N, C-alpha and C positions, 0 to 999 in steps of 0.2 A: 375289691374283692371279688375274687371272680366266682362261677357259680359251686364249681367244685368247692371252691372257700367254704363257701358260705351253707352249703348244705352238709356241709365237715362240722363233729362236735364242735369243737376248735372257731370255728364259724358262726355257729348258731352262738355260742357265748358271745362272741365280740359283736354281733347286734342285738343282744338284750343287754350288753351292757354301753351301747351306747341308748339304745329305750331310756330308759334307768338311767342314764345324763339328761336324759329331755325331759323325764319330769322329775329328777330334781330339782332341775335349774327356771323348771315353772313354777312349778307346787313351791318350795323355798316364800313366793312374794308375798301367799297366802299363811300360810306357815308359821312365818315368822315372827317372835311373840313382841315385838316391839313395832311399829311404823318407825319408817326412815325421816327422820330428821325434816329433811326438804319436803317427804314424799305430807309432811302433818304440816310444814308451813305454807306448802303449796294449798293441800286443803285453805289453812285458816283466810291464809286470800278468797279462795271462791268462795268457800261460806260468809266472807262479810263482804262479798261483792252479789251475793244471791240476796244480801237482809237490802240494801237498796231496794231490787226489785219489788223485795217484795213489798217497801213503803212504797216505792211506784205505784205497786197495781193498786196499791190503798188508798193513796192520794188520786187518783185515776179515776172510782170505781166510786170513791163515795162524792170527788167535786162533778165527774164528767171530761169529759173527752176535750173543753177543750182548757185543760192543765198541759196540752200535746200542744206544738207550732201551727197543728194543719191549721189550714184557708177553707174560706168558699173557694178559693185557686191550685190553693195543692193540699187537696183535701183527702188525696195519697199522698204520708211522707216518711220520716222513716222504720213508722210502725212496716208499710206493705214494703216497704227495700230491704226491713232487716228480718221478714220472712220471706223474702224471696232468695236472700245471704243463706242463709240458717237451710232453706231445702235443698239449697247448690252441693253446699258441706256436707248436708246427709248423701247424696248422691255417687261417692266413690267406693262405701259401707257393699250397695248391694252389686253396682260392676266388679268390683274384685270378689266378691262370694258368686253372686251371678253368673257373671258374661266369662270373666278368665274360667272359673271352671270348667262353665262347658269348654274354651276352647283348649283345658285340657293346659291352662300356665301353670307350673306348678310353686310359680313362684309368691305365690299370692298367699300359700300356706302359711307365713310365719307374719304378714299383716291382715288376714280376714278376720280376727279378732276381735281387731280393735277392730279396724274399721266397722264391723256390723253394728261395736257399740257404739260408734261415732253416731254411726249413721241413728239412733232409734234416740239418740240422748239430743243431735241436731234439729230431729223430726217434731219430738216435748217440744223443747225453743221457741218451733218456727211456729206452730200452731198457736203457741200462744199473745200472735199478732191480729190475727184476723179476728181472735175473737175476741180479745179488745177493744180495737176498731169499731166494733157493731153501735161499740156505747152499754151495751146490753148484753153483756154474757152471762147472765142467769136465765136473758131468754136463748141459751145453744140451739138445747134440747129443740126449738123451734126446724132447727133447720136437717135434720133427720128427720123421713119419712115415720109418722107414726100412724092409725087410727083414729080418727076423733072425728068432731064432732061439728067443727069452725073450717068448711075446705078455704076459710082463709088462711089458717094456717099451713097450708099445705107448702111443700120448699118449693120456690122461683128456680125454678130451674134453666129463667134464662140469664139469673145470676151469675156472676161470674164466681163470686162470696160462694153457689154451691157447688162449682166446676173442682172449688178448693177445698171443699168439708170428705167430695168421696173420693175422690186423688189421694190426698197426703193420710185420709184413713186408711185404702189398700195400700198405701205403701207403708205404713205403719204398722200392719196387723199384717203384711206377712216378711217384714222385716226383723220383728218379733221369733210370731217361727222360725223364719231365717238362721238368726241368731240365737236361740236356745236348741235349736231340738241338733244345731251345729255342736253345744255344750254338752251334752248330753253324757257319754261315751269320758270327758275328762271331769264329769261331777261324780260320776262315778266310782275314778280313780281318787280324787279328791277322798268321796269319802271308804274307801277301803282304807286313804293313807293312816286317816284321821282315825280309826277301828286299832285299827296296827299301829297309832298312839295313847289308846285307852283316853281321845276327847269326845265323848259322851254328845254335848249340845250337834257339832260340828260334824259330826258324823250322823247325829241326824236329822239335823237340815241341810246337808247333802245329801245324801238317800231320800228321803221324801224330791227334790226336783228332779232328783237322776231318776225320775221313774222305773226302777227295779233293773237297772240296769246291766249285769253278767255277762256283756261280749261274746254271746253262745254267736255262731255261723250264724242261723237262724237270723237275730239280731244284727250288727251286723247288714246282712244278706237286704230286710228289709229298712232299713236305715239309710241304707247309699240307692236305692232302690228313693228310699224319700226325699231325703234330699238332692236326688233329679231333679226328681219332678217340681221340686218348691223353686229350683235351680231354673232350669224353665220357662214359671208362673216370674220370675221377679226380672227373666230378665226384657221380658218388652218395659217394665216397668221405672226401668231405667233408663227410659227411652219414653216413653205417656206422662207421665207426672211431669216431671221438669216439660212439657211443651207444654199440659192444659197448666198451667202457670202461668208460661209465654202468650197463652191465649187470654189469659185477661188483660192483654195487652195489644195485643197483637189483632182483637178483634174490634178493634174500638178506634172514631172516625180521627182521633186525634195523631196533627200531624207529633213521627217523631217514633209512636205505638202502631200506626197502619204499616207494618209491614210482615210479607212471609217467610217474609231470613229467619224470626226468633226462632221457630221451635226447633232446630239444630244450633240456633248459636247457641241459646239459653240452653240448648244437652251439656255440650262441648265446653260450656264453661265451668258450667258446672258440675262435672268430672273435674275440669284443671285448678277450685275453687279446692273438693272435694280433696285430691290429695298432697294437696298444700296443707291443709290440715291433721288429714294423718302422718303425717310427718312433721306435720311441727307438736303435735303432740307425742308417738314416736321415739323423736330420737334422744328430748334429755330424758326421757326414759327408762327406754333399752340403758342407755345410760349407770343413769342411778340403780338400777337394777338387775345389770349385768347380764344383759340377754346379747350384747354386741355378736354368739356365734351364734344365732337365730334369724335374727333377723339383720343379717350380713351388711356387707358394704351390694352386695352384689343384685340386692332385691332395693336401697334404696338408689342407686342409679339405674334401674327399670321402671320408679316410680318417678325419678329426673327425666328420662325422655321421655315417657307419661304425658309430665307436664308440660313438657317444652311441644311437643306433639300436638295438644290440645290449645297449649299458648299462642301458637300459629294460628290453629283452624279461628284462635278468637280474632287477635289481626288482621285474619280476613274479611272473619262479621266488620269489623272496624272500618276498612275499605269500601266492605262492599257497603255500607248500610249509606254511605257515601255518592254512589255512583248514582242508587238506587236512585238518589235524593234532591242527583244534578238531570241523568238520563229522563225520571221519570219526567219533569218540566213543569210541576207541581211548584207552587209560589208556595203554600208552606206550609212543605216538605224539604224546601230546600233553605227556605229560613230556620227552620230548627235546627236543620245542621248546624248550619254555621254561629247560628247562634249557643247552641251546644260549646264550641272549641273557640268560641268569642266574646261569647255572653258575657253577662256577668254570674255565669257561675267557670266562667274558664278554670281556676283552678281544682274543681273537682275533673272535668276532665282531661289536662295532661298528667293530673294526678291518673286516672282511668288509665290512660294508655301508656302508660312510663311505666307504672306496676306490672299490668298485666301486658305487654306485648314486648319492652327490653329487658325485663330484668329476667324469661325465661329464655332468655339466650345466653343467657352465661352462661346454661348447662350443656353450651355445644363443648361445652372443654370437660375433658374428664378430666381436669383438675379438680375444678367445680366439684364436679358430681364424688371427687370424695373428699374432699373439707365437709368433716357435719355440720360443722357452728356457721362457714357462708350459707350450704343446703340451710342449714333454716330459720336464716337470716333473711333469703331470701324468700324463702313461705310465708313471711309474715309478711313481706313487703303485699304478697298474691295474694293472702286475703286482705290488709289492706283497699288494694286495684279494685279487685271484687267486689267492695260493700261498696267499692266509688262508681263501682262500674253500672248496681244497682241505682244509687241514689242517681247516678245522672240523665240513667232511661225517664228516670217517676216522676222526681223533681223539676227535673231544666225542660222536661219536656209541657208540665203542668202549668208551670210559671210559668211561660210566654206561651200561650193557648193563641184562639186565631182573633181574638181581643186586643188589642192594645188596652184599651179601657177597664182590665179584668191583671192583665199585668201584675205579677207584685214577688216578691224575695222572699225566702223561705227562712225562718228562723227556730233550731230546734231550743225547749228548754230542755232546764234538767231534768223534766220528767222522761220527757222521750231518752234522754242518755239515760237513766237513769233504770229504764224497764229493759233497754237492752244490755245497761251492765247487767244488769241481774239474768238476767239469760245467758249471758257470758260465764256466770259465777253457776250457774245453775248447770249447765257445761261442765264444767270445767269437773264442777262435785263430783257430780255420778259420774262420771268419769275416772276419778282417781279412786269412787267406793270399789268402781268398779273393777281398778285395776287393784285393786290392794285386796278383793273375797276374792275375786273371781278368778277361771282360766284363762289367760290374757291372752296368753297361745295354743292354736289349737292343736294341743299334746300327737293328741291322734293322726290327723295327719299330715303337724311335722315327722313326726314315724315312719306312715305314708311316701312320706316325699326321701326316703332317708336313701342313699345305695347300697348300702344294708337290707335293707326292706324289698330294693329292686331283684337284687343279689338271686332274694334266695330265692326267687319265681322265676328265677333264668336266666335272670334279663340283661343285665346292660355295664 
């Protein structure tokens, strides 16, 4: 559409029609009187998984940490593996929202809202594991600095646990602010639509959370300024939070952990797994709720290319670790990496390499990047591979450390598995509820990225 066409009455009418269609196509998901049967089935499965997790946590709290498979040798096991995995999954939301916003990548607008929600739910799941790992989660408030008359209660900042508390809480706070503030204009749209439809209860609820938004020029100006500031604050978090998580390992003297490559390696892996989870969730829901024209094949292809790039970074890190172990001349370090590949946990190592290095190579093919079923299957394998990466780093390094007399093999118990299944269920349950009742697409941003919106500005 040319500038003259856009500024003509007919051109403005076409733009308004496009904007109305976007609003209708996103809002109908929340306005449908009955949820989709497949959505209900998925929610039922998620709730059942969540129930398994609640039962496992109940047994853990009432019986003790001994119901897990942790031992004196492998003291960090499934719990910390799952913690790092969930934190990594939460990274895609901040990257899409903040970094791609600052670099003016307009293709992000169709997926950023869902990725932001995924970040919040993933961080909620991650936070459970260090809390439960302490063995006495009811004393968690001791980790928060507060005035008290017992100096011994002051947080011990030399502990990696404290680094995680502050890194994760900061990340969670910023992510919630970014997610909620971005939804305010769209919540106001939902409010107005429910007022017009005569649905008073929904109109009141959406009205409360839309904070009196009226869409004036002053509100839009301040909204965009605040969004830009939050994006600037959130961008360092993309790199700092998972770097802090990697310091939990890198600052130790344990062979296999004591390496300076961990911060960039963990960040690349986090972005890699985060985008895989975005596609794992969005591809079925995109089809289920007829959002193919908003979340287009171009968006999916761009995410596949990012996974290809970050997957190659992860593969480079795997090779660099072996090179450093050989080049350093440290016999303990050399043994740790040989044991990873050819020791008792060889199956986990080769599962990690297969899923994280070989699987992303399929994304070189344009045919693969346009085959959504195949993309979804590959993303599942990437998620599995990234979990195995965390397991290999943690369990194999601890199982065979300095003294052969302390070596052991790690076996998870059903309660290890139950808590992990429960966090997956909680994550899916919250995400499905979000998809059903809140604007899953950033309508205002999608409208701003349409050719009609730019043409009206004299543009492109």
